[in-house]
N, C-alpha and C positions, 0 to 999 in steps of 0.2 A: 642561353641568353647572353648576348654580348655586352661588354662593359661600355657604357657611353663614353664618347670622347668629346672634347670641346672644339670650338671653331679653330683655334690655333693649330691643334693637331690635324684637324680635317684639312685645312688649307695646305699645310705642309705636305700632305700625302696626295694632293690632287693630281700632280703630274705623274707620279708613280701609278696612280689609279688609271689614268688615261693610257699609260703605257702597258697596262696589264701586269704591272710589276709588284703588286701587293699580294702577300700570302692570304690564305683563307680568313684568318681572324682579323687582320688589319682591314681587308676588303669588306668584311661583314660589319665591322665597326664604322667604317666610313659610310657605307650604304645606309646603315641605321641612322647615322647623323644626318645624311642628306635627305632622308625621308621626312625630317621635320624642320630642318634649318633652311629657310629661304635665302638667307645671306650667302651661305656656302653653296647653295644651288646656283646662285648668281655667279659666284666665283668659278664654279665648274663650267657654266655656260660660256663665261668669258674665256676661260682656258681653251675650251673646245673651239670657239670662234677664232681665237688667236692662232691656234694650231692650224686650223683650216686655211686661214689667210696666209700664214707663212708657207704652208705646203703648196699653195696655189701660185706662189711667187718664187722666182729664183733670185738669188742674191744680186744678180746683175740688174734686175728690175728696180731695186731700191736705190734711191740716191744715197751717196755716201753719208750725208748728214743724218738721214733717217736711220740708216743701218747703225751708225754710232749711237744715236739716241736709244734705239731698241736694245743694243748691247748694254748700255748704261742702265736702262730700266731693268733688264734681266739680272745684271750683276747686283743692282741695289736690292732687288727682291731676294736673291740668293743670300746676300749678306744679312738682310733682316731676318730671314728664316734661321740662319746660323746663330744669331743672337737671341732667338726665341721671342722676337717681337712680332706684332701683327704687321702684315704688309701694308 
C-alpha cells in the first residue's frame, strides 16, 4: 500500500507525471491521490489542456504580449512551487 500524499505534493508532481518522469512509488502515490481528489484531477486536466494547446501552436503564432504573460505565469508557478506554497 502506498503512503498518501497531499494536494501540494500532488500538484508539484503533475508535470513530471505527464512527462512520464516519476518513479514507480511516486507515480503510484500520485495516481492514488488522483483517484479521490477532484481538485487535483482538475489541475491535471488543466495541465493536459495547456500542454495540448501549446503543442498545437508555434511560438510565432502567439503575440509577443501573450508569450510574455505565459512566461510570467509559468515563472510565478515555478517560484510558488519552490517556496512550498499552493499555486
